LUMRO-831214 format. One line per field, with one value per residue: x negated, y, z of N, C-alpha, C in turn; residue number from 1. Coordinates in Angstrom, 1 decimal. Each point is the difference from the previous one (the first is absolute). Example, Ala and Ser with C-alpha at 12.3 -4.5 7.8 and 13.67 -1.06 7.14 Angstrom:
nx (-13.2 0.4)
ny (-5.7 1.1)
nz (7.8 -0.7)
cax (0.9 -0.9)
cay (1.2 1.1)
caz (0.0 0.0)
cx (-0.9 0.8)
cy (1.2 1.1)
cz (0.0 0.8)
seq (1 2)
***
This chain:
nx (-0.8 0.4 -0.5 -0.2 1.2 -0.8 1.2 -0.3 0.9 0.3 0.7 0.6 0.2 0.9 -0.2 0.9 -1.3 0.9 -0.5 0.0 1.2 -0.4 -0.4 1.2 0.7 -0.9 0.2 1.3 -0.2 -0.8 0.9 1.0 -0.7 0.0 1.0 0.5 0.8 0.6 0.6 0.6 0.1 1.3 0.0 1.1 -0.5 -1.1 0.9 0.6 -0.9 0.6 -1.3 -0.6 -0.2 1.2 0.6 1.0 0.7 -0.5 0.2 1.2 0.3 -0.6 0.6 1.1 -0.3 -0.4 1.0 0.7 0.8 1.2 0.4 -0.4 1.3 0.1 0.7 1.0 -0.5 0.0 1.1 -0.1 -0.5 0.4 1.3 -0.1 -0.6 0.7 -0.5 -1.2 0.4 0.6 0.1 0.1 0.2 0.4 -0.4 1.3 0.1 1.1 -0.8 -1.1 0.9 0.6 -1.1 -0.3 1.2 -0.7 0.3 0.9 0.1 -1.2 -0.1 -0.5 0.9 1.0 -0.5 -0.2 1.2 0.4 -0.8 0.4 0.9 -0.9 0.2 0.4 -1.0 0.3 -0.1 0.0 0.5 -0.2 1.2 -0.2 1.0 0.5 -1.1 -0.3 1.3 1.3 -0.7 -0.6 1.0 0.8 -0.6 0.0 1.3 0.1 -0.7 0.8 0.7 -0.1 -0.9 0.1 -0.2 -0.8 0.4 -1.3 0.3 0.6 -0.2 1.0 0.6 -1.2 0.2 0.4 -0.8 -0.1 1.2 -0.4 0.2 -1.0 0.3 -1.2 0.9 -1.0 0.3 1.1 -0.7 -0.8 1.1 0.4 -1.1 0.0 1.3 -0.4 -0.9 1.2 -0.3 0.1 0.2 -1.2 0.3 1.0 -0.2 -0.2 -1.0 0.2 -1.3 -0.1)
ny (-1.2 0.9 1.3 -0.7 -0.3 0.2 0.1 -0.8 0.9 -1.3 0.6 -1.1 0.3 -1.0 -0.4 -0.4 0.1 -0.9 -0.4 1.3 -0.2 -1.3 0.3 0.6 -1.0 -0.8 0.8 -0.1 -1.3 -0.1 0.7 -0.7 -1.1 0.7 0.1 -0.5 1.1 -1.2 0.8 -1.0 -0.3 -0.2 -0.3 0.4 -0.3 0.7 0.9 -0.4 -0.3 -1.1 -0.5 -0.8 1.3 -0.3 -0.1 0.7 -0.7 -1.1 0.5 0.4 -1.1 -0.7 0.7 -0.1 -1.3 -0.1 0.8 -0.8 0.1 0.6 -0.9 1.0 -0.1 1.3 0.5 -0.1 -1.2 -0.1 0.8 -0.3 -1.0 0.8 0.4 -1.2 0.1 -1.1 0.4 -0.6 -1.2 -0.2 -1.2 -0.4 -1.0 -0.8 0.5 -0.2 -0.5 -0.6 -0.1 -0.5 -0.7 -0.3 -0.3 -0.7 -0.4 0.0 -1.3 0.5 -1.3 -0.2 -0.9 -0.9 0.2 0.0 -1.1 -0.4 0.3 -0.5 -1.1 0.0 0.4 -0.6 -0.7 -0.9 -0.8 -0.6 -1.1 -0.4 -1.1 0.1 -0.5 -0.3 -0.8 1.2 0.1 -1.0 0.0 -0.1 -0.5 -0.4 0.5 -0.5 -1.1 0.3 0.3 -1.0 -0.6 0.8 -0.5 1.3 -0.4 -0.6 -1.1 -0.9 -1.1 -0.3 -0.2 -1.2 -0.5 -0.4 0.1 0.1 -1.3 -0.3 1.0 0.1 0.3 -0.9 0.9 -0.4 0.8 0.4 -0.6 -0.8 0.7 -0.3 -0.5 -0.6 -0.4 -0.3 -0.5 -0.6 -0.4 -0.3 -0.4 -0.2 -1.2 -0.3 -1.2 -0.3 -0.9 0.7 -0.4 -1.2 -0.8 -0.9 0.1 -1.0)
nz (0.0 -0.9 0.0 -1.1 0.4 1.0 0.5 -1.0 -0.4 -0.2 -0.9 0.4 -1.3 0.3 -1.3 -0.9 0.0 0.3 -1.2 0.1 0.7 -0.1 -1.2 -0.2 0.6 -0.7 -1.0 0.2 0.3 -1.1 -0.7 0.6 -0.3 -1.1 0.9 -1.2 -0.1 -0.1 -0.9 0.5 -1.3 -0.2 -1.3 -0.5 -1.2 0.3 0.5 -1.2 -0.8 0.2 0.1 -0.9 -0.1 0.5 1.1 -0.3 1.0 -0.5 -1.2 0.3 0.7 -1.0 -0.9 0.7 0.2 -1.2 -0.4 0.8 -1.0 0.2 -0.9 -0.8 0.0 0.2 -1.0 0.8 0.4 -1.4 -0.2 1.3 -0.7 -1.1 0.3 0.4 -1.2 -0.3 -1.2 -0.1 -0.2 -1.1 0.5 -1.2 0.8 -0.9 -1.1 -0.1 -1.2 0.6 1.1 -0.6 -0.7 1.1 0.6 -1.1 0.2 1.2 -0.1 0.8 -0.1 0.6 1.0 -0.9 -1.0 1.0 0.5 -1.2 -0.4 1.1 -0.1 -1.3 0.7 0.7 -1.1 0.9 0.1 -1.1 0.7 -1.3 0.5 -1.3 -0.2 -1.3 -0.5 0.1 0.7 -0.8 0.3 0.4 1.0 -1.1 -0.7 0.9 -0.2 -1.3 0.1 0.8 -1.0 -0.6 1.0 0.3 0.9 -1.2 0.7 -0.6 0.6 -0.2 -1.2 -0.2 -1.2 0.8 -1.1 -0.7 0.3 1.2 0.4 -1.3 0.4 0.8 1.0 0.8 1.0 0.1 0.8 -0.2 -1.1 0.6 1.0 -1.0 -0.5 1.2 0.4 -1.2 0.1 1.2 -0.8 -0.5 0.3 -1.3 0.7 -0.6 -1.0 -0.6 -1.3 0.6 -0.4 1.1 0.2 -0.8)
cax (0.8 -0.7 0.9 -0.1 1.2 0.6 0.8 0.7 1.4 0.3 1.3 -0.2 1.3 0.0 1.1 0.4 -0.8 0.0 -1.1 -1.2 0.1 -0.9 -1.2 0.2 0.0 -1.4 -0.6 0.6 -0.6 -1.3 0.0 0.3 -1.2 -1.1 0.4 1.1 1.4 0.9 1.4 0.6 1.1 0.3 1.1 1.3 -0.1 -1.0 0.5 1.3 0.0 -0.8 -0.5 -0.9 -1.2 0.4 1.4 0.0 -0.2 -1.4 -0.9 0.1 -0.6 -1.4 -0.6 0.2 -0.9 -1.3 -0.1 0.4 1.2 1.1 -0.2 0.9 0.7 1.0 -0.4 0.2 -1.1 -1.3 0.0 -0.7 -1.5 -0.8 0.2 -0.6 -1.4 -0.2 -0.9 -1.1 0.0 1.1 -0.4 1.2 -0.6 -0.1 0.8 0.6 0.1 1.2 -0.3 -0.9 0.7 0.8 -0.9 -0.4 1.1 0.5 1.3 -0.1 1.2 -0.3 -0.8 -1.4 -0.2 0.2 -1.2 -1.1 0.4 -0.1 -1.4 -0.7 0.3 -1.2 -1.1 -0.9 -0.2 0.9 -0.8 0.9 -0.6 1.0 0.2 1.1 -0.2 0.3 -0.7 -0.6 1.1 0.8 -0.4 -1.3 0.0 0.1 -1.3 -0.9 0.4 -0.5 -1.4 -0.4 0.7 -0.7 0.3 0.2 -1.1 0.3 -0.9 -0.4 0.8 -0.5 1.0 -0.1 0.2 0.0 0.7 1.4 0.6 -1.0 0.3 0.1 -1.1 0.1 -1.1 -1.0 0.4 -1.1 -0.7 0.8 -0.7 -0.9 0.8 0.5 -1.2 -0.3 1.1 -0.1 -1.1 0.3 -0.7 0.6 -1.0 0.0 1.0 1.3 0.4 -1.3 0.0 -1.1 -0.9 -0.1)
cay (1.2 1.3 1.1 0.6 0.8 0.5 1.2 0.2 -0.3 -0.6 -0.5 -1.3 -0.4 -1.2 -0.2 -1.4 -1.1 -0.8 -1.0 0.7 0.4 -0.5 0.8 1.3 -0.1 -0.1 1.3 0.9 -0.4 0.5 1.5 0.3 -0.4 1.0 1.3 0.8 -0.1 -0.3 0.2 -1.1 0.3 -1.1 0.3 -0.8 -1.4 -0.7 -0.2 -0.7 -1.2 -1.2 -0.8 -1.1 0.6 0.4 0.7 1.5 0.4 -0.4 0.9 1.3 -0.1 -0.1 1.4 0.8 -0.5 0.4 1.5 0.4 0.9 -0.5 0.2 0.9 -0.7 0.7 1.3 1.1 -0.1 0.3 1.4 0.9 -0.3 1.2 1.1 -0.2 -0.2 -1.3 -0.8 0.6 -0.7 -0.9 -1.2 -0.9 -1.3 0.0 0.9 -0.6 1.0 0.7 1.1 0.9 0.7 1.1 1.1 0.8 0.8 0.8 -0.5 -0.3 -0.7 -1.1 0.4 0.2 1.2 1.1 0.2 0.6 1.4 0.8 0.1 0.8 1.4 0.6 -0.2 -1.1 -1.1 -1.2 -1.2 -1.1 -1.3 -0.5 -1.4 0.0 -0.8 0.7 1.2 0.4 0.0 1.2 0.9 0.6 1.5 0.6 -0.2 1.0 1.3 0.1 0.0 1.4 1.0 0.4 -0.6 -1.4 -0.9 -1.4 -1.0 -0.7 -1.2 -0.9 -0.8 -1.2 -1.3 0.4 -0.9 -0.1 1.3 0.9 1.4 0.1 0.6 -0.1 0.7 -0.8 0.5 0.1 1.3 1.0 0.9 0.9 0.9 1.0 0.8 0.8 0.9 1.1 0.9 0.4 -0.8 -1.2 -1.1 -0.5 0.1 -0.1 -1.4 -0.7 -1.4 -0.4 -0.8 -1.3)
caz (0.0 0.0 -0.1 -1.3 -0.3 1.2 -0.1 -1.3 0.0 -1.3 -0.3 -0.6 -0.6 -0.7 -0.9 -0.2 -0.6 1.2 0.0 0.4 1.4 0.9 -0.2 0.5 1.4 0.4 -0.1 1.0 1.3 0.0 0.2 1.4 0.7 -0.3 0.6 -0.6 0.5 -1.1 0.1 -0.9 -0.8 -1.0 -0.9 0.4 -0.5 0.8 1.4 0.1 -0.8 0.4 -1.1 0.5 0.6 1.3 0.1 0.1 1.4 0.4 -0.6 0.7 1.4 -0.1 -0.3 1.2 1.0 -0.4 0.1 1.3 0.0 -0.8 -1.4 -0.7 -1.1 -0.6 -0.6 1.0 0.9 -0.6 -0.3 0.9 0.0 -0.3 0.9 1.4 -0.1 0.6 -0.7 -0.7 -1.2 -0.2 -0.7 -0.5 -0.2 -1.5 -0.8 -1.2 -1.1 0.2 0.8 -0.7 -1.1 0.7 0.4 -1.2 -0.5 1.1 0.5 1.5 0.4 0.9 1.2 -0.4 -0.8 0.9 0.9 -0.8 -0.3 1.2 0.3 -1.0 0.2 0.5 -0.9 0.5 -1.0 -0.1 -0.6 -0.4 -0.2 -1.0 -0.2 -1.0 -1.2 -1.3 0.1 -1.3 -0.9 0.1 1.1 -0.3 -0.2 1.3 0.7 -0.5 0.6 1.4 0.0 -0.4 0.9 1.2 1.3 -0.1 -0.1 -0.1 0.4 -1.2 -0.3 -1.0 -0.7 0.8 -0.8 -1.4 -0.9 0.3 0.3 -0.6 0.3 1.5 0.7 1.4 0.7 0.8 1.3 0.9 -0.2 0.5 0.9 -0.7 -0.9 0.9 0.3 -1.2 -0.2 1.0 -0.5 -1.4 -1.0 -0.5 -0.2 -1.4 -1.0 0.5 -0.4 -0.2 0.2 0.8 -0.7 0.5)
cx (-0.9 1.0 -0.1 1.1 0.6 0.7 0.7 1.4 0.4 1.5 -0.2 1.3 -0.1 1.2 0.1 -0.8 -0.3 -1.2 -1.3 0.0 -1.1 -1.4 0.1 0.0 -1.4 -0.7 0.5 -0.6 -1.4 -0.1 0.2 -1.2 -1.1 0.5 1.1 1.3 0.9 1.5 0.7 1.2 0.3 1.1 1.2 -0.2 -1.1 0.5 1.2 0.0 -0.9 -0.4 -0.8 -1.2 0.4 1.4 -0.2 -0.3 -1.5 -1.0 0.1 -0.6 -1.5 -0.7 0.1 -1.0 -1.4 -0.2 0.3 1.1 1.1 -0.2 1.1 0.6 1.1 -0.5 0.1 -1.2 -1.4 -0.2 -0.8 -1.5 -0.8 0.2 -0.6 -1.5 -0.4 -1.1 -1.2 -0.1 1.2 -0.5 1.3 -0.7 0.9 0.9 0.5 0.0 1.3 -0.2 -0.9 0.7 0.9 -0.9 -0.5 1.1 0.7 1.4 -0.1 1.3 -0.2 -0.8 -1.5 -0.3 0.2 -1.3 -1.1 0.3 -0.1 -1.5 -0.7 0.3 -1.2 -1.2 -1.0 0.0 1.0 -0.8 1.0 -0.8 1.0 0.0 1.3 -0.3 0.1 -0.8 -0.5 1.0 0.8 -0.5 -1.4 0.0 0.1 -1.3 -1.0 0.3 -0.6 -1.5 -0.5 0.7 -0.8 0.5 0.3 -1.3 0.4 -1.0 -0.4 0.8 -0.5 1.2 -0.2 0.2 0.2 0.8 1.5 0.7 -0.9 0.3 -0.1 -1.3 0.2 -1.2 -0.9 0.2 -1.2 -0.8 0.9 -0.7 -1.0 0.8 0.6 -1.1 -0.3 1.1 0.0 -1.1 0.3 -0.6 0.8 -1.1 0.1 -1.0 1.4 0.6 -1.2 0.3 -1.2 -1.0 -0.2 -1.4)
cy (1.3 1.1 0.7 0.9 0.6 1.3 0.2 -0.5 -0.5 -0.4 -1.3 -0.6 -1.3 -0.1 -1.4 -0.9 -1.0 -1.0 0.7 0.3 -0.5 0.7 1.4 0.1 -0.1 1.3 1.0 -0.2 0.5 1.5 0.4 -0.4 1.0 1.4 0.8 -0.1 -0.1 0.3 -1.0 0.5 -1.2 0.5 -0.8 -1.4 -0.8 -0.4 -0.9 -1.3 -1.1 -0.8 -1.1 0.5 0.6 0.6 1.5 0.4 -0.3 1.0 1.4 -0.1 -0.1 1.4 0.9 -0.4 0.5 1.5 0.5 1.0 -0.6 0.4 1.0 -0.7 0.8 1.4 1.1 0.0 0.3 1.4 0.9 -0.2 1.2 1.1 -0.2 -0.4 -1.3 -0.8 0.9 -0.6 -0.9 -1.2 -0.7 -1.3 -1.2 1.1 -0.6 1.0 0.8 1.2 1.0 0.8 1.2 1.1 0.8 0.9 0.9 -0.4 -0.4 -0.6 -1.2 0.6 0.3 1.3 1.3 0.2 0.6 1.5 0.9 0.3 1.0 1.5 0.8 -0.2 -1.0 -1.2 -1.2 -1.1 -1.1 -1.3 -0.8 -1.6 -0.2 -0.8 0.8 1.4 0.5 -0.2 1.3 1.0 0.7 1.5 0.7 -0.2 1.0 1.4 0.1 0.0 1.4 1.1 0.2 -0.7 -1.5 -0.7 -1.4 -0.9 -0.7 -1.3 -0.8 -0.7 -1.4 -1.3 0.4 -0.8 0.0 1.3 1.2 1.5 0.3 0.7 -0.2 0.6 -1.1 0.4 0.1 1.3 1.2 1.0 1.0 1.0 1.1 1.1 1.0 1.0 1.2 1.0 0.4 -0.8 -1.3 -1.0 -0.5 -1.3 -0.2 -1.4 -0.7 -1.5 -0.4 -0.8 -1.4 -0.2)
cz (0.0 -0.1 -1.3 -0.3 1.3 -0.2 -1.3 0.0 -1.4 -0.1 -0.8 -0.5 -0.8 -0.9 -0.4 -0.8 1.1 0.0 0.5 1.5 0.9 -0.1 0.6 1.6 0.6 0.0 1.0 1.4 0.1 0.2 1.5 0.9 -0.1 0.4 -0.6 0.7 -1.2 0.3 -1.0 -0.7 -1.0 -0.8 0.4 -0.4 0.8 1.4 0.1 -0.8 0.6 -1.2 0.6 0.7 1.4 0.0 0.2 1.4 0.5 -0.6 0.7 1.3 0.0 -0.2 1.2 1.1 -0.4 0.3 1.4 0.1 -1.0 -1.5 -0.5 -1.2 -0.6 -0.5 1.1 1.0 -0.6 -0.3 0.9 -0.1 -0.3 0.9 1.4 -0.1 0.5 -0.7 -0.6 -1.4 -0.1 -0.9 -0.4 -0.4 0.6 -0.6 -1.2 -1.2 0.1 0.8 -0.7 -1.1 0.6 0.4 -1.2 -0.5 1.1 0.5 1.4 0.4 0.8 1.2 -0.4 -0.8 0.8 0.8 -0.8 -0.3 1.2 0.4 -1.0 0.2 0.4 -0.9 0.4 -0.9 0.2 -0.7 -0.3 -0.2 -0.8 0.1 -0.8 -1.2 -1.3 0.0 -1.4 -1.1 0.1 1.0 -0.3 -0.1 1.4 0.8 -0.5 0.6 1.4 0.1 -0.2 0.9 1.3 1.3 -0.1 -0.2 0.0 0.7 -1.3 -0.2 -1.1 -0.7 0.6 -0.8 -1.5 -0.9 0.3 0.3 -0.5 0.3 1.5 0.5 1.5 0.7 0.7 1.4 1.0 -0.2 0.6 1.0 -0.7 -0.9 0.9 0.3 -1.2 -0.3 1.0 -0.4 -1.4 -1.1 -0.4 -0.1 -1.4 0.0 0.6 -0.3 -0.4 0.1 0.8 -0.9 0.6 0.6)
seq (1 2 3 4 5 6 7 8 9 10 11 12 13 14 15 16 17 18 19 20 21 22 23 24 25 26 27 28 29 30 31 32 33 34 35 36 37 38 39 40 41 42 43 44 45 46 47 48 49 50 51 52 53 54 55 56 57 58 59 60 61 62 63 64 65 66 67 68 69 70 71 72 73 74 75 76 77 78 79 80 81 82 83 84 85 86 87 88 89 90 91 92 93 94 95 96 97 98 99 100 101 102 103 104 105 106 107 108 109 110 111 112 113 114 115 116 117 118 119 120 121 122 123 124 125 126 127 128 129 130 131 132 133 134 135 136 137 138 139 140 141 142 143 144 145 146 147 148 149 150 151 152 153 154 155 156 157 158 159 160 161 162 163 164 165 166 167 168 169 170 171 172 173 174 175 176 177 178 179 180 181 182 183 184 185 186 187 188 189 190 191 192 193 194 195 196 197 198)
***
């Protein structure tokens, strides 16, 4: 345990890429262990859908236990994040293409998008950890928009299955702490899209 992120207030929003939840929970615990204060947030779908990767109640409970506070699961509860200066950085992990597309178009109709919008009012960084099967299809244009928009940063990602899912991009979640540190310094980690060397 160290104090790498001591005192850093991180909004930690999870959206519905359920197969990524285990990796995300691991990183959330690591951030807490390194001194960060996490404000837990879940989109409506992330908080209410049960899958083979865990029941909704189990997932909400687990995030709350890691962060040590009740999970924000409604637009109304997410709205005060900016006005109350609750966060230094907003992390969306995992971030579905559905959520990324809405952010690119400034659509605020979920807990996660409201959390980001509220946080952005002060011009603070937003870090997206993408996990989506269609990132390089219909969502590619919106991904390009966010890559060129001020205050948005990405956890480096890879094409996780070139043969079966050629349009899929998934964040390298183990790089989340480094990406947070970089984003807090106004830096985008690169390469943004890469392939690990054998």
